[in-house]
Backbone bond lengths (Angstrom), bond angles and torsions (degrees), N, CA, C in turn:
res aa  C-N    CA-C-N  psi(-1)  N-CA   C-N-CA  omega(-1)  CA-C   N-CA-C  phi
1 M - - - 1.458 - - 1.526 108.51 -
2 A 1.328 114.57 135.23 1.470 118.89 -177.36 1.526 110.24 -70.82
3 K 1.331 115.63 141.09 1.467 120.61 177.67 1.517 109.99 -81.36
4 R 1.364 114.39 138.59 1.449 118.98 179.64 1.521 109.34 -83.70
5 K 1.294 115.48 128.87 1.460 120.73 -179.81 1.518 110.12 -79.33
6 V 1.326 115.60 128.11 1.470 120.79 -179.34 1.512 109.69 -106.36
7 T 1.256 114.82 125.61 1.468 119.22 178.79 1.523 108.42 -118.70
8 Q 1.324 117.48 152.36 1.460 123.73 178.62 1.515 110.13 -121.54
9 T 1.283 113.19 139.34 1.457 117.72 174.71 1.517 108.92 -76.85
10 A 1.319 115.11 164.12 1.471 119.70 178.46 1.507 110.89 -60.32
11 E 1.349 117.94 -37.07 1.459 122.13 -179.69 1.515 110.79 -64.69
12 E 1.343 116.59 -40.32 1.470 119.62 -179.96 1.509 111.07 -66.11
13 V 1.361 115.62 -36.35 1.471 119.22 178.48 1.520 110.38 -63.79
14 V 1.340 116.06 -43.21 1.467 120.34 179.73 1.519 110.86 -62.42
15 V 1.361 116.40 -45.51 1.449 120.62 179.69 1.516 111.03 -61.26
16 Q 1.320 115.81 -43.08 1.466 120.32 179.81 1.523 110.79 -62.55
17 Q 1.364 115.02 -41.02 1.457 119.08 -179.87 1.532 111.08 -65.82
18 E 1.360 116.27 -40.83 1.461 120.26 179.05 1.514 111.19 -64.27
19 Y 1.339 115.90 -39.78 1.465 119.34 178.48 1.517 110.48 -65.39
20 S 1.339 115.16 -40.20 1.465 119.33 179.85 1.512 110.54 -63.08
21 D 1.357 116.44 -41.07 1.467 120.37 179.28 1.514 111.68 -65.84
22 S 1.345 116.25 -40.44 1.462 119.46 -177.62 1.512 112.23 -70.24
23 A 1.306 116.98 -21.26 1.459 120.39 -179.85 1.521 112.20 -77.29
24 V 1.363 117.05 -14.95 1.469 120.43 178.75 1.520 108.84 -77.58
25 P 1.323 118.74 128.77 1.463 120.65 -179.46 1.525 111.60 -54.90
26 F 1.347 115.00 147.82 1.463 120.77 -177.47 1.524 110.89 -58.40
27 W 1.333 116.03 -45.36 1.455 119.17 -176.09 1.517 111.92 -63.50
28 Q 1.359 116.16 -31.04 1.460 119.72 -178.63 1.523 110.64 -73.77
29 K 1.345 116.59 -39.90 1.456 119.81 179.77 1.523 111.90 -70.68
30 N 1.350 115.71 -28.40 1.467 119.48 -173.89 1.517 112.41 -118.51
31 Q 1.334 116.83 25.26 1.459 119.31 -173.02 1.532 112.67 -61.93
32 H 1.327 117.35 -32.81 1.465 118.91 179.10 1.535 110.51 -64.31
33 Y 1.348 115.65 -45.32 1.467 119.26 -179.67 1.519 111.29 -65.73
34 I 1.340 116.22 -38.74 1.462 119.94 179.80 1.522 110.39 -64.38
35 L 1.332 116.60 -41.92 1.462 120.65 179.15 1.525 110.67 -64.49
36 Y 1.343 115.95 -41.03 1.459 118.99 178.50 1.530 110.97 -62.55
37 A 1.354 115.86 -43.29 1.462 120.12 -179.97 1.522 110.91 -64.52
38 A 1.334 116.83 -42.38 1.458 120.73 179.07 1.529 111.04 -62.57
39 A 1.340 115.38 -40.57 1.463 119.25 179.09 1.529 110.86 -64.83
40 A 1.345 115.35 -40.57 1.461 119.26 179.48 1.525 111.10 -63.93
41 L 1.353 117.25 -42.01 1.459 120.88 177.81 1.522 111.28 -63.48
42 A 1.332 115.97 -39.08 1.464 120.08 179.26 1.527 110.71 -63.20
43 V 1.339 115.96 -41.29 1.464 120.29 179.20 1.527 110.44 -65.29
44 L 1.354 116.18 -42.57 1.466 120.15 178.59 1.524 111.26 -62.02
45 F 1.332 116.50 -43.49 1.462 120.02 179.98 1.526 110.74 -64.59
46 L 1.335 115.98 -42.50 1.462 119.61 179.63 1.524 110.45 -62.61
47 G 1.346 116.10 -41.74 1.459 119.72 178.64 1.520 111.40 -62.98
48 W 1.351 115.65 -43.02 1.470 119.85 179.01 1.524 110.64 -63.28
49 W 1.339 116.62 -43.12 1.468 120.68 -178.44 1.523 111.00 -65.17
50 L 1.330 116.94 -43.15 1.455 120.39 178.38 1.526 111.29 -63.79
51 Y 1.344 115.46 -39.82 1.470 119.70 179.62 1.529 110.36 -63.02
52 K 1.353 116.43 -45.24 1.462 120.48 -177.92 1.521 112.27 -67.36
53 T 1.346 116.51 -41.83 1.462 119.70 -173.09 1.520 113.64 -88.60
54 Q 1.340 116.99 -32.61 1.452 119.68 -174.60 1.525 113.87 -99.44
55 I 1.340 116.47 -17.80 1.473 119.12 -177.66 1.525 111.09 -118.38
56 V 1.359 116.97 -58.22 1.457 120.36 -174.59 1.520 111.74 -66.52
57 A 1.340 117.29 -47.77 1.471 120.18 -175.86 1.536 112.07 -60.98
58 P 1.341 119.78 -50.67 1.472 118.73 177.52 1.526 112.84 -62.70
59 K 1.345 116.29 -38.35 1.461 119.94 179.45 1.524 110.88 -65.44
60 N 1.332 115.98 -38.13 1.466 119.45 178.52 1.525 111.00 -65.92
61 Q 1.331 116.48 -40.95 1.464 119.78 178.62 1.522 110.69 -64.75
62 E 1.312 115.80 -36.38 1.461 120.31 177.24 1.526 110.55 -64.99
63 A 1.338 116.10 -38.67 1.458 120.57 179.23 1.520 110.85 -66.19
64 I 1.328 117.26 -42.15 1.463 121.28 178.69 1.529 110.50 -59.63
65 T 1.338 114.94 -44.18 1.460 119.80 179.06 1.521 111.12 -64.83
66 S 1.339 115.42 -35.45 1.457 120.45 -175.42 1.520 113.25 -69.26
67 M 1.349 117.75 -32.63 1.466 118.22 -171.49 1.530 114.34 -104.93
68 W 1.315 117.46 13.97 1.463 118.41 -177.79 1.526 111.58 -63.07
69 R 1.330 116.66 -36.68 1.466 119.62 -178.74 1.532 110.50 -70.60
70 A 1.318 116.91 -37.13 1.465 120.37 177.21 1.526 110.21 -63.26
71 E 1.325 116.76 -37.53 1.466 120.01 177.70 1.524 110.85 -64.60
72 Q 1.325 116.87 -38.05 1.461 119.82 176.49 1.524 111.27 -61.46
73 M 1.314 116.37 -44.02 1.467 120.94 178.51 1.532 110.50 -63.45
74 F 1.312 116.65 -38.04 1.459 121.22 178.78 1.523 110.43 -62.78
75 E 1.321 116.93 -43.82 1.466 121.21 179.90 1.524 112.03 -65.94
76 Q 1.327 116.15 -23.39 1.465 120.82 178.47 1.531 111.70 -93.91
77 D 1.336 116.68 10.31 1.468 123.59 -179.85 1.526 112.49 64.08
78 S 1.316 117.51 22.60 1.465 121.09 174.54 1.533 107.67 -92.48
79 F 1.323 114.82 73.19 1.465 120.20 -168.63 1.524 113.10 -69.23
80 A 1.326 117.87 -39.06 1.463 120.09 179.59 1.524 110.70 -64.33
81 S 1.322 116.14 -41.76 1.464 121.02 178.79 1.532 110.65 -66.34
82 A 1.314 116.62 -42.91 1.462 120.56 179.09 1.519 111.21 -63.12
83 L 1.311 116.61 -34.89 1.453 121.68 -177.48 1.520 111.95 -73.36
84 N 1.330 116.27 -48.60 1.464 121.14 -170.56 1.525 114.11 -97.04
85 G 1.323 116.74 -13.77 1.454 119.24 178.11 1.503 112.31 123.01
86 P 1.336 117.43 117.28 1.467 120.62 177.88 1.521 111.10 -64.24
87 A 1.311 115.61 159.18 1.462 120.40 177.20 1.517 110.27 -60.39
88 G 1.321 115.70 150.25 1.457 120.31 179.30 1.514 112.96 101.65
89 G 1.328 116.50 8.15 1.463 119.50 177.45 1.514 115.14 83.32
90 Y 1.315 117.97 12.05 1.463 120.78 178.55 1.525 110.64 -77.10
91 D 1.319 115.14 149.80 1.463 119.99 177.42 1.522 110.88 -73.86
92 G 1.332 115.64 140.57 1.448 120.97 169.41 1.513 109.68 -91.75
93 F 1.310 116.11 178.70 1.461 119.89 -177.19 1.528 112.55 -63.46
94 L 1.323 117.61 -33.82 1.459 119.77 178.71 1.526 110.82 -62.64
95 A 1.318 117.31 -44.02 1.458 121.23 -179.96 1.524 111.11 -66.29
96 V 1.323 117.06 -42.11 1.463 120.88 -179.30 1.530 110.57 -64.82
97 A 1.328 116.09 -43.21 1.467 119.86 179.76 1.519 111.26 -62.13
98 D 1.320 116.81 -34.84 1.462 120.98 -179.57 1.524 111.76 -78.09
99 K 1.329 117.27 -47.60 1.463 121.60 -175.10 1.517 113.19 -72.29
100 Y 1.321 116.82 -29.49 1.471 119.84 -174.16 1.528 111.74 -120.25
101 S 1.322 115.00 34.82 1.467 119.93 176.59 1.520 109.82 -59.63
102 G 1.325 116.48 138.48 1.460 120.95 -179.88 1.508 113.78 96.66
103 T 1.331 117.36 -5.75 1.463 120.87 176.96 1.531 108.93 -106.35
104 P 1.336 118.08 157.18 1.467 119.79 176.18 1.520 112.96 -57.15
105 A 1.334 116.90 -39.52 1.470 119.74 179.80 1.523 110.86 -67.93
106 G 1.321 117.24 -38.04 1.460 120.47 176.43 1.511 111.40 -63.87
107 N 1.315 116.39 -36.99 1.466 121.69 176.65 1.534 110.48 -65.17
108 A 1.340 116.19 -42.17 1.463 120.41 177.30 1.523 110.90 -63.71
109 A 1.331 116.95 -36.03 1.467 120.86 179.11 1.526 110.82 -63.26
110 K 1.335 117.52 -34.13 1.471 120.62 176.53 1.530 110.42 -63.86
111 Y 1.328 115.76 -41.78 1.468 119.26 178.48 1.530 110.30 -63.50
112 Y 1.339 116.10 -48.04 1.464 120.33 178.95 1.533 110.57 -57.84
113 A 1.330 116.22 -43.22 1.468 119.85 -179.74 1.525 110.40 -61.94
114 G 1.333 116.65 -41.29 1.458 120.02 177.50 1.513 112.47 -60.12
115 I 1.332 116.91 -42.45 1.461 121.02 178.92 1.526 110.66 -66.55
116 C 1.338 117.29 -39.67 1.464 120.40 177.99 1.525 110.67 -61.29
117 Y 1.326 116.73 -44.27 1.466 119.72 177.44 1.522 111.12 -62.92
118 L 1.329 116.30 -39.83 1.460 120.64 178.65 1.522 110.51 -61.15
119 Q 1.320 116.37 -44.43 1.460 120.94 -177.67 1.526 112.50 -70.16
120 T 1.322 117.45 -25.19 1.471 120.23 -179.60 1.529 111.68 -96.93
121 G 1.340 117.72 5.22 1.460 121.08 173.46 1.513 115.59 86.99
122 D 1.335 118.11 7.10 1.467 120.71 177.63 1.528 107.30 -94.41
123 F 1.324 115.73 82.40 1.462 120.51 -169.85 1.530 112.82 -73.19
124 D 1.329 117.09 -30.20 1.464 119.55 178.29 1.525 111.31 -64.69
125 N 1.336 116.61 -47.19 1.462 119.38 178.41 1.526 111.52 -69.67
126 A 1.316 116.55 -31.26 1.468 119.55 175.51 1.516 110.21 -59.51
127 I 1.312 116.27 -44.77 1.464 120.89 179.74 1.526 110.70 -64.72
128 I 1.340 117.02 -43.10 1.470 120.39 -179.55 1.527 110.98 -58.60
129 F 1.331 117.18 -48.24 1.463 119.72 -176.12 1.523 112.31 -74.08
130 L 1.310 117.24 -37.61 1.466 119.23 179.05 1.524 111.31 -66.51
131 E 1.324 117.17 -39.21 1.458 119.84 179.16 1.520 112.02 -70.81
132 S 1.326 117.46 -23.23 1.470 120.23 -178.29 1.523 113.12 -83.36
133 C 1.332 117.65 -14.46 1.469 119.19 -179.78 1.522 110.23 -89.74
134 S 1.329 115.61 152.89 1.472 121.36 -176.33 1.528 109.58 -127.42
135 P 1.320 117.23 77.81 1.470 119.86 -177.81 1.520 111.36 -76.89
136 D 1.332 115.23 157.97 1.462 119.83 174.39 1.525 109.08 -134.11
137 G 1.323 115.90 179.03 1.455 120.03 -178.67 1.519 111.86 99.78
138 N 1.317 116.32 -169.61 1.458 122.43 -175.50 1.526 113.35 -93.70
139 V 1.324 116.72 -11.32 1.463 120.16 -174.10 1.531 112.79 -117.82
140 M 1.333 117.00 -48.38 1.455 120.61 -171.06 1.533 114.37 -61.33
141 P 1.348 120.37 -40.82 1.466 117.89 177.23 1.528 112.50 -59.20
142 A 1.332 116.97 -40.12 1.462 120.25 178.50 1.524 110.58 -64.40
143 L 1.325 117.35 -41.27 1.462 120.62 178.62 1.526 110.95 -62.90
144 K 1.333 116.51 -39.94 1.465 120.06 177.97 1.523 110.73 -62.05
145 Y 1.333 117.38 -51.01 1.465 120.57 -179.13 1.536 111.18 -62.11
146 G 1.324 115.68 -40.33 1.457 119.22 179.87 1.513 112.25 -64.53
147 A 1.340 117.23 -42.01 1.465 120.78 178.54 1.524 110.97 -66.40
148 L 1.330 116.48 -39.73 1.463 119.98 176.50 1.532 110.38 -62.32
149 A 1.328 116.30 -41.40 1.467 120.32 178.05 1.525 110.43 -60.93
150 D 1.327 116.55 -42.17 1.465 120.09 178.02 1.531 110.57 -60.15
151 A 1.346 116.18 -42.93 1.464 120.07 -178.39 1.530 111.02 -65.06
152 Y 1.326 117.03 -45.27 1.472 120.00 179.25 1.527 111.29 -66.51
153 S 1.323 116.06 -34.66 1.459 119.35 177.17 1.523 110.89 -63.91
154 E 1.343 116.15 -40.33 1.456 120.24 177.92 1.523 111.17 -64.59
155 K 1.326 116.76 -29.42 1.466 121.44 178.75 1.536 111.82 -85.60
156 K 1.335 116.59 5.31 1.465 123.27 179.78 1.530 113.17 68.03
157 D 1.337 117.18 17.35 1.459 120.54 174.80 1.531 106.50 -92.06
158 F 1.332 115.82 76.00 1.457 120.81 -170.26 1.532 113.21 -70.74
159 G 1.322 116.43 -31.82 1.463 118.75 177.83 1.523 111.67 -62.18
160 K 1.330 116.21 -44.55 1.465 120.89 177.61 1.525 110.36 -65.70
161 A 1.316 116.81 -41.55 1.464 120.77 -179.95 1.525 110.99 -61.97
162 I 1.325 117.49 -42.01 1.468 120.98 178.81 1.521 111.22 -60.88
163 D 1.340 116.47 -44.11 1.468 120.18 178.23 1.531 111.33 -60.05
164 L 1.323 116.35 -40.25 1.465 120.34 -177.03 1.523 112.00 -74.67
165 Y 1.336 117.87 -35.36 1.463 118.78 174.42 1.527 110.40 -63.74
166 E 1.317 116.16 -36.76 1.465 120.22 176.12 1.528 110.50 -62.15
167 K 1.336 116.51 -46.11 1.466 120.62 177.59 1.525 111.09 -60.84
168 A 1.328 115.99 -43.14 1.465 120.45 -178.95 1.526 110.87 -61.05
169 S 1.340 116.60 -41.73 1.470 119.95 -178.14 1.521 112.28 -68.17
170 E 1.332 116.25 -24.90 1.466 120.67 -178.32 1.525 112.97 -96.00
171 A 1.338 117.13 -9.29 1.463 120.75 -173.81 1.516 113.40 -88.52
172 T 1.343 118.05 -1.27 1.458 120.47 -177.37 1.529 111.28 -144.24
173 K 1.327 115.00 152.02 1.464 121.14 172.05 1.519 110.92 -100.91
174 N 1.331 116.03 1.63 1.459 120.77 176.84 1.521 108.41 -69.47
175 E 1.324 117.12 116.12 1.461 119.60 -171.39 1.523 113.08 -67.75
176 V 1.318 117.75 -29.11 1.465 119.82 178.71 1.527 110.32 -66.62
177 L 1.347 116.11 -48.84 1.463 119.83 -179.95 1.518 111.53 -67.85
178 A 1.335 116.65 -44.79 1.467 119.80 -179.22 1.530 110.56 -60.20
179 S 1.328 116.60 -41.83 1.461 120.49 178.58 1.522 111.43 -63.74
180 L 1.329 116.03 -42.59 1.468 120.37 -179.97 1.525 110.86 -59.44
181 Y 1.340 116.46 -46.74 1.464 118.98 -175.25 1.526 111.94 -76.18
182 L 1.312 117.96 -28.67 1.464 119.32 173.07 1.528 110.37 -67.36
183 K 1.321 116.01 -38.66 1.462 119.67 176.96 1.529 110.61 -63.08
184 K 1.340 116.75 -45.68 1.461 120.32 178.70 1.520 110.86 -64.26
185 L 1.327 116.04 -39.02 1.461 120.49 177.57 1.524 110.91 -60.74
186 G 1.330 116.07 -45.80 1.453 120.28 179.29 1.518 112.20 -64.77
187 M 1.325 116.53 -43.77 1.462 120.10 -176.68 1.528 111.41 -66.90
188 L 1.351 117.34 -38.73 1.458 119.20 179.87 1.528 110.87 -70.62
189 N 1.331 116.73 -38.62 1.459 119.27 174.90 1.530 110.98 -62.74
190 E 1.328 115.63 -40.61 1.470 119.74 178.38 1.523 110.54 -63.84
191 F 1.329 116.82 -41.50 1.456 121.81 177.75 1.522 111.39 -60.89
192 Q 1.342 115.58 -34.60 1.463 121.64 179.80 1.529 113.01 -82.90
193 G 1.328 116.51 -2.97 1.448 119.87 179.41 1.517 114.03 85.91
194 N 1.346 116.18 9.58 1.466 120.85 179.49 1.530 108.98 -89.50
195 K 1.338 116.24 75.12 1.460 120.03 -172.13 1.528 113.13 -63.48
196 A 1.330 116.85 -39.91 1.465 119.54 -178.98 1.527 110.70 -64.44
197 A 1.348 117.12 -42.68 1.466 121.10 179.29 1.522 110.79 -67.72
198 A 1.334 116.24 -37.28 1.462 120.14 178.34 1.524 110.25 -64.46
199 K 1.332 116.40 -46.03 1.457 120.13 179.61 1.524 111.12 -62.38
200 A 1.339 117.50 -38.43 1.463 120.91 179.46 1.533 111.17 -62.50
201 A 1.336 116.12 -40.91 1.470 120.03 178.77 1.524 110.84 -66.61
202 Y 1.333 116.90 -43.43 1.462 120.43 179.26 1.536 111.13 -64.07
203 E 1.321 115.80 -39.43 1.463 119.48 179.65 1.530 111.11 -66.23
204 R 1.324 116.38 -37.64 1.471 119.12 176.49 1.527 110.56 -62.19
205 L 1.307 115.92 -42.98 1.466 119.58 177.49 1.522 110.74 -61.86
206 R 1.315 116.67 -43.96 1.470 121.00 -176.72 1.528 111.95 -65.61
207 T 1.327 117.78 -39.44 1.468 120.80 -173.13 1.527 113.86 -93.33
208 Q 1.333 116.54 -33.08 1.463 119.24 -174.46 1.523 113.27 -88.16
209 Y 1.332 117.41 -27.12 1.465 120.14 -175.57 1.528 111.53 -130.56
210 P 1.315 117.49 56.70 1.474 119.98 179.42 1.527 110.49 -69.52
211 S 1.304 116.28 124.64 1.463 120.35 -179.77 1.517 109.18 -156.65
212 Q 1.331 116.15 116.70 1.457 120.64 179.61 1.527 111.77 -64.31
213 S 1.321 117.28 -21.70 1.461 120.23 -178.67 1.523 112.20 -84.99
214 S 1.325 117.43 -8.02 1.459 121.28 -178.16 1.525 110.20 -95.09
215 Q 1.310 116.20 121.60 1.460 120.07 178.11 1.524 110.86 -65.40
216 D 1.341 116.23 -36.96 1.462 119.52 178.31 1.526 110.68 -59.02
217 W 1.338 116.45 -41.71 1.459 119.41 -178.77 1.534 110.94 -71.92
218 R 1.331 116.78 -38.90 1.467 119.76 -178.25 1.532 111.74 -65.09
219 E 1.325 116.41 -28.65 1.461 119.89 -176.87 1.523 113.08 -93.63
220 I 1.314 117.46 -3.42 1.460 118.89 -170.81 1.525 112.83 -65.53
221 E 1.325 117.11 -33.25 1.464 119.15 177.56 1.531 110.71 -60.73
222 K 1.314 116.62 -33.58 1.459 121.00 178.27 1.526 110.66 -64.22
223 Y 1.330 116.22 -41.24 1.450 119.84 179.94 1.530 111.15 -67.20
224 I 1.327 115.61 -40.53 1.468 119.38 178.66 1.534 109.74 -65.31
225 Y 1.323 116.78 -43.37 1.465 121.24 179.01 1.522 111.24 -61.96
226 R 1.336 115.27 -36.06 1.456 119.91 -179.47 1.528 111.81 -62.69
227 L 1.332 115.76 -27.51 1.467 119.38 178.90 1.522 111.92 -79.88
228 G 1.334 116.59 -4.02 1.448 119.84 177.93 1.513 113.67 79.53
229 Q 1.336 115.92 23.12 1.461 120.11 -179.36 1.527 108.81 -93.72
């Protein structure tokens, strides 16, 4: 029996070739690019790991060692000394924040410096340093917002202070801190004549953080009563 001759048009050849190409797995067609990308990621990770372990970690430990004396002065309420440098050639928080910028300890030094400025009445510099620090965890962000609120309140910028007390009260689950900032939020709103907002803050304190051991909570009914509610 004679064999039938099969011919293909140019279009059929192209379609067949496209189908053949599409049947090849993506990774196989692009394995060179994938390997290059993987190698680049490996180099980036290695660089990041070396930076964290060989540069940041030792530098951070050096910063911690450097500011221990300033922390002692801070605990003794010697804020000017803690800020600018205790006697004996020790670094103050300003020096630590500058020399060890980019480390966790340097970041903590910015917060300490902000508090020192706040305590010595330099509210503008307090705001600058507090806003420049980036705390994390369940407590430090609330402390930062609360200190900033105190500074703005001292500058008579009550609207900004109210916003920050609100942030402080929401930034932590620590009932002592949350209660403190809700109380301050309520009192500042009350001072501003915002009775409804003040009552809302007091009610949040009363219902969300009930604690017989907390003086703020025990007195909250007095604040609510004072509003005539």
